[in-house]
N, C-alpha and C positions, 0 to 999 in steps of 0.2 A: 709634104709635112703639114699637119693640121694647123690652122691659124688660131685655134684656141684649144684649151685643155678640157676634155670631157671624159668622164668615167667610162671604162669598158669593163664589164664584169661577165663572169661565166658562172652558172649555177653549179658547175662541176668542181669549182674551187672549194676546198674544205672550209675556207674562211668566208664563204658567201653569205651565210646567215647574218654574221656580224656586219658585213659590208652593206647588206640591204637595210639593216636596222639603222646604220649610220646615215644612209642615203635618205631615209624617210624621217629621220629625227630632226624635224624643223623646230618644234616648240622648245626643246631643251636648250637650244642655243640662244633663244631670243626672249623667252618668257620673263625672266627676272627684270630686265631693264624696262621692257614694255609695260609690264604689270605695275611697276612702281609709278611710272609717269601717268598711266591711265587712272590709277587710284587717286592721284592728286587732282587730275582734271575733273573726275566725277565728284570728288568732295567739294571742290570750289564751285562748280556749277550748281550743285544741290543747295549750297548755303548762300551763294552770291547771285544766282540767277543770271539775268541778262548781262550784268557787268562782267561776269566771268566769260560768258559766251563771246562778248565783244573783244575782250582781251586776247583770248586764244585765236579768234578770227584775225585780229591784227597781226599776231605773232606768226601764225602758220600760213595764212592765206594772203597776208599783206594788204588787208582791206581796212581803210579808215572810214568809219561811218558814225553817224551821230547816235544811233540806237539800233536795237535788233529789228525794229519795225522797218528800218531802211534796207534790211537784208531780205525782206520778202518781196517777191516779184508780183506785180499785179496781173490779173488774168488777161488783161488786154495785151500785155507784152508777150505772153505765151501764144495767144491767138495770132499776133503779128508775126512772131517767129515762124509759126506754121505756114501762114500765108506767103511769107517771103522765101520759102524754100524753093530751090530749083525744081521744076516739074518731076524730074527723075527721082530726086530724093523724096519728095512728097509722096509719089506713087509707091516707092519702095517701103516707106514707113507705113503707109495705109495697108499695103498688102501684108506686111509682117504683122501689124496689129490685128487684121482680120483673121489670120491663121492662128495667132496666139489665142484670141478670144474664142474661136471655134473649138480649139482643142480643150480649153479650160471649161467651156460650157458642158462638156461631157463629164467633167469631174463633179459638177454641182450635186450635192446630196440634198434630199428632201426629208421632211419629217415623216414618220410612219408610226402606226399603231397596230396592235392585233389583240384579239379578245380570246380568253380561255374560258373553258367551262366554269361555271360557278360565279360568273360576274367579275372576273379578274381581267383588267385591261392594262396592257403594258405598251410602252412605245419609246420613241426618241424624238425630241424636239430640236430642230436645227435652227440656230439663230446667228446672224452675222455679227461680227464685232462692231462696236460703235465707232471707234477711232483708231486708225493705224498710222504708224510712221514708216515711211519708205526711205531707206538709205540708198542713194545712187552714187557710185564712186565717181570721183573727178580726178583732179591732180594730173598725173602723168598721162592718163588717157581718159576721155569722157565717153560715157556709155549710154546713148539714147535707148539702146536695146534693153538695158536694165530697167529703164522707166516702164517700158511696155510689160516686161516680164514681172515686175512687182505690182504695178497698178492694175493691170487688166484682170488678173485673178481676183483681186480684192473687189473690183467693180462687179464682176460676175457673182461673187459671193453676197453682195449687197451691203458692203461696208458703208457706213453713213458719211464718214469724213476721212479723206486721205491727205496726210501732210507729208510732203516730200522734202527731203533735205539733200543738198548736194553742194560740194565746195566749188568755188570759182577763184582759184589762186590769181592774185593780181587783177581781179575783176574780169577775167576773160571768160565770157559766157559762150557755151556751145549752142548755136541755134538749133541743132538737131535735138539736143536734150530738152530744150524749152518746147520745141514743137511736139516732141513725143509726150511731154507732160500734158500739153493741151489735148492731144489726140486721145490719150488714155483717160482723161477726165480727172486729173489730179485737182484737189480742191484748194490746197495752199502749197506754195513752193518757197522755201527759205534757203538762201545761199550760204549755208554753213555746212561744215563737214567734220570728219574725225571723231575722236572720243567725245568732244564737247557737244557735237550734234546729238549723239546717242544719249548723253546725259540730259540734254534739254528735253528730248522727247520722253525720256523715262521719268524724270522728276517734275517736268514743267517749269517754266520761268514766268516772269511777269508778262511776257509777250507770247510765249509758246505754250500751248496747252499740253498737259500730260496725255499720252496715248495709252492704249490698252496693249498694243503689241508693236514690236519693231521688226521689220523684215528687210532683207537686201544684203548683198555682199559688200565687203570692204577690205581694207588692208588689215594688218595685224593689230593695229591700235583700235580699229573699229570692232574687230572680233573680240578683243580682250574686254572692251567696254560692254559689249552685248552680253558677254558671259557674266560680268559683274552685276548688271542691272536685272538679270533674269530673276524673277520672283517678285520684283516691284512691277515689272511688266512682262509680258510674254515675248519670246523671240522665236524666229523661225529655226535658226541653227547658228552655231558658231562657225562661221566660214573663214577659212584660212586662205593662203595664196592659191591661185588657180593651178590645176593639175591635168595632165593628160597621160594616159598609159595606152600604148599601141601594141597590139599583138599582131604580128605580120608573118606571112609565109613567103615563099619564093615568088609568088604571083604579084606581090606588092610593088608599086612603082616607087623607087627610092626618092625621087624628087617630091612626090606627094607626101611621103612619110616625113621627109626633112621639113617641108613647109608646114605640115600640121604641128610638128614639134616647135617650130619657130612661132606659130600662132599662139601657143600657150606661153612661150618664153617672153614674148614681147609685152605681156601684161605688166610684169615687174621682175626685178632681180630674184625674188623669192619664189617665183612660179616654178613648177616642176614638170619635166618632160622625160618620159622613160619609154624606151622601145624594148619589147620582149620578142625574140625570134630564135628559132633553132638554126636559122640560116646564117652562117658566118659570112658568106658572100654578100648577103643583103646588108649586114652591118657595115661592111667595107663600102658598099655603094652608097648607103645613106650618109656615112661620114664624108664621102667625096662630094655628094650633093650639097651637104651643109657648107663645106668649105667653098664651093663654087657659088652658092646662092646667097650666102651671108653678106658679102660686100654690098649687095644692092638693097639691103633692108634699111629703111630710114631709122629704125630703132635698133640698129646693129649692136650698140653698146649694151643695151638692156638685155637683148637676146643672148649675147655672148656671156654676159655675167651670169644669167640664169642657168644656161646650159652647163657652164663650168662649175657652178656651185651645187646645182641640184638636178642636173640631167644625167642620164646614163643610157648606154647601149648594152643590153644584156643578152647574152647567148644562153638559151635554155636547151634542155635535152630534146624536147619536143613541144608540140602545141598544148598537150595535156598539162605539162608542167607549167607552161606559160599561163594557162587558165587558173591553175592552183595558186600561182604567185599573184595573179590579178585579184583573187579573192582575199589573199593576205594583205594586199595593198589597199583594196577597196577604193579605187580612184574616183575622182569627180567625173572625169570623162574617160570612157574606154572605147577605143576604136578596134574593131575586128577586121583588120585589113588582110583578109584571107580569101581564098577562092570560094569557100563554102562557109560563110559566117554563121549561118543558122545551125550548122552542125556543132558549133561551139557554144551556142546560146544556153543550152541546158546546164553547161558546166559553170556558167557565170552566176554567182549568187550575190555579189556585193559590188555595185557600181552606181553612181548617181545617174548617168545616162550612158546608154550603149549605142554605138554607131556601127551599123552592120554594112559591110561591103566597101569596096574600093571607092565608090562614087559618093559615099556618105561622109563628107568632111565634117569635122566638128564645128566648123564655121557656120554651116547650115543650121545646126542646133542653137548656136549662139544668137542668131538673128531672126530666122524666119520659118523654121520647120514647124513650130507650133508648141511643142513641149517646153517647159520652163528651163531657162538656163541658170537659175539660182539653184545650185546643187550642193550636196554635202561634200566636204573636203576633209583632208587630214585623217582619212580612214573612217570617218563617221558614216560613210555609206553602209557600214555594217549594221547600223541601227536607225538610219535616217533616210528621208526621201526628198525628192525635189520639191521646191516650193509649189504649192497648188492652191486651188480654191478651198480645200479642206483646212488650210492654215489660217483662213479668215473666217471660219465658222466654228461655233461652239456647239457641243452636243449636251443636251439635258435629258436625263431619263424621266419618263412619265410612268407613274405607278398609281393604279386606282383599283381598290378592292370593294366589292359589295359586302354586305353583312355575311352572306354565305361564304364568300371567299375568305373573309377574315377569320371565320370560325374554322375553316379547313386548314389554312396555312398558319393561323395563329398559334396552334399547338406546336408546329415545327419551330417557329421563331422562339416561342417561350422555352421549349426544351433546350435549344442551343444557348439561349441567353442565360438560363439557370446554370448550364454547364460552364459558362464563362464567368459566373459569379456576378452577373449584372441584373440585379433583381428588378430595378425600375424598367429595364428593357423588357423583361419577361412580363411584368405586370401590365405594361402598356398594351402588349398583345393579348393578354388574358382578359383584360377588361372588355376589349372589343369582341372577344369570343362569347361574352355574355349578352351581346346585342341580340335580341330575340326577334328582330324584324324578319318577316318571312316574305320570300319572293315567289309569286305564282309561277309555276312551270306547267306547260301544256301536258306533261306526263301525269299531272295530278288529276286530270279529267276522269270522271267515272262513266261517261257515255250517256249521262242524262243531263240535257242542256240546262234545265231549271236548277238542278243541284249544283252544277258547275258554276253557274252565275252566283249562287248563294255562297259557295265556297270562296270565290274571289272576293265577294263583299265581306265575308267573315275575316279573311286575311287582312283586308284593308282596315277593318275596324280594330283588329288586334294590334296592327302596326301603329295606328293612330294613338291607341292607349299606351303602347310602349314608348312612343315619342313623348307623350305627356309625362309618363313616369320618369323619363330621363331628364325632365326639366326641373328647375328649382321649385316650381309651384307645388309639385307633388310632396315636397318635404315641409310644407307650411301648415300641416295639420289638416283639419276638415276643410274640404274645398268643394264648392258647389259644382264647379266644372268637372272635377273628378267623379263626383257622384252621378252627374248627368251622363258622362261617358260610360260609366259602369252600368247604369240602368239601361241605356240604349243597347249596349253589348249583350247584357243578360236577356233582354226582351227579344232581340233579333236571334240570339242563339237558340232560345226556346222555340221560336217560330220555325227556324231552320231544322232543328232536331225533329220536331213534330212531322214536318213534311218528308224528311229523309226516312224516318221510321215507317211512315205510311207507304213509301215506295218499296221498302224492304219487305213489309208484310205482304204487299200486293204481289210481289214476285217470288214469294216463298223463300226468302233468304235464310239459310240455316245458321248464319252468324249473328242473327238479330239480338239474341240475349246478351252476348258479350258486348255488342255495340251499345245496347241500352245502358249497360253498366258504365261504359266510358262517358256517355253523354251525362249521366247522372252525376258522376264524379266531377266533371267539369263545372256543371251548374252549381253543385254544392260548394266548390272551392271559390267561385266568383261571389256567391251569396255570402259566404263566410267572410271574405275580405271586405265586401261592401258594408257588412254589419259592423265590423270592428272599426272602420273609418267613421261611420255614422255616430258611433258612440264616443267620438272625439279622441281616439287614440292617435298619437303622432306617428307618422310613417318614419321608420328608420331607414338608413341607406341599405341595410341588409334586407329589410322587408321589400323595399322597392326592387332590388336586384332579384329577389326570389320570385316576385310576381312577374317581372319581365321575363325571367327565364321560364317560368311555368307556362305562361301564355304562349310564348313562341314555340317552345318544345312540344306542347300539347297539340297545338294546331298543326304544326308541321308533321308530327308523328301520326296524328289521327288522319289527316287528309292524305298524306303520302304513303301510309301503310294500311291502317284499318279500312279506310274508304276504298283502297285499291283492291282489297279482297272482295268488296261488293261489286266493283267494276268487273272483276273476273267472272263473278256470278251472272251479271247482266249479259256479258258476252256469250257465256255458255248457254244461257236461256235463249238468246237470240239465235244462236247456231242450231239449237235443238228444235226451235220453231220452224 
């Protein structure tokens, strides 16, 4: 006869869907009471600061101190804790840290950019967060591994300051936790926990600075607090009690399955352990293993309560149905304790971490495999991922347009903005479409070196004038600088046109007559505008825009189109020779 009560379910039972929902329904039974208490804690810490933190620390952790500053441990104490570890523990901690760091180095993203035709440059800038708060559970069990799993990805990401909080009930410090904080490079460590620690990190107090993001797992109170402060600060996820789901076939070892379920159950009474298997015989063997192994567990009472309240041994029709249920449950940890685990891998879509094969215990992932053990719980693996370097980095989009690019895509933006009734949006794009700055492109070359040099110079001069026209000085009436620029442009244009026309005559270009008309029209327009300004006429914004548009469009169209016809003539002449 079993020494404790544990659910046994079968998917063939007509009532199984309701039974599964009841098994997974953790929050509905606890939210109301927890939320009310957490709301009060957050309110008091936000308004009272250090005083509230001290009061809750006395009440929940039974620590009497003179101030919050006394709850911060100096760096020397962390270093001393690391140095005092037994060699085996120090080596194990160093090996775990090395593997975790190595895995997370592969996650580090870098900034990138790419360039499109027309002078459009786009990209993404990666920036680490400035300050992060790391919550490390304490209380019933202390977790040095959580220090490594939270702090090392942040360090790899380049976070400037890491502030760790962890409770020490009755003042009992775990040397391994302190040593792990030292090894991981934690900048500050405060011995506070619970919702009051989350509130202090989120809002800041007289002693504790506000952070940008809070990460790390905790109990239901910590999870509720993180959920409430989200928006004031970022959070990694809302983590609930720990979970394991095991899919097993007849090849699984019942003692190994039982101990893996114990490993989750010993976290706390609300942890969840579920076995899915089509093998009735395996269920019986696992139950027998549990009954035999449980009496030797130091945390027997916690394990027994967890398995009785939230554990289950579930018989499925086959392994395919077990995978379907796994996706429905979306567990924190999923073990594939089957003969061929990779044959099931493609069927699994939702799980925080997947452990493949009989020898891959979830404990390896908790401590030293390398991937992070801070994982989504309570079904959130459907849309969330494990903690990683990416949780400590921000992404900023980079957008850069040249004048040419703004003209091309400006019309797209303006059309869409007008369609949405946002006139200012449209006008902001349209104004830049009027920017007549011209960018030289090698395709504009005509094959005559001297003319190509002159074309480049002409473009530079037109752009210089366009920049001047865009300045306030151009609207101040007659201006000597403007007249000087226009004179230089006019003189240089005449010189260039004379040389270009001479080349065309010398090569027998049949488009010369049309070219002469374009040259004359340009010179006439420039002279006309110069004369009106010299007579003291004040430039209006409309006139400035008109001149800018005319100069840019004329030069671009003339060089990119009319002169290209002469280029074709030069090439044909060279080929005929």
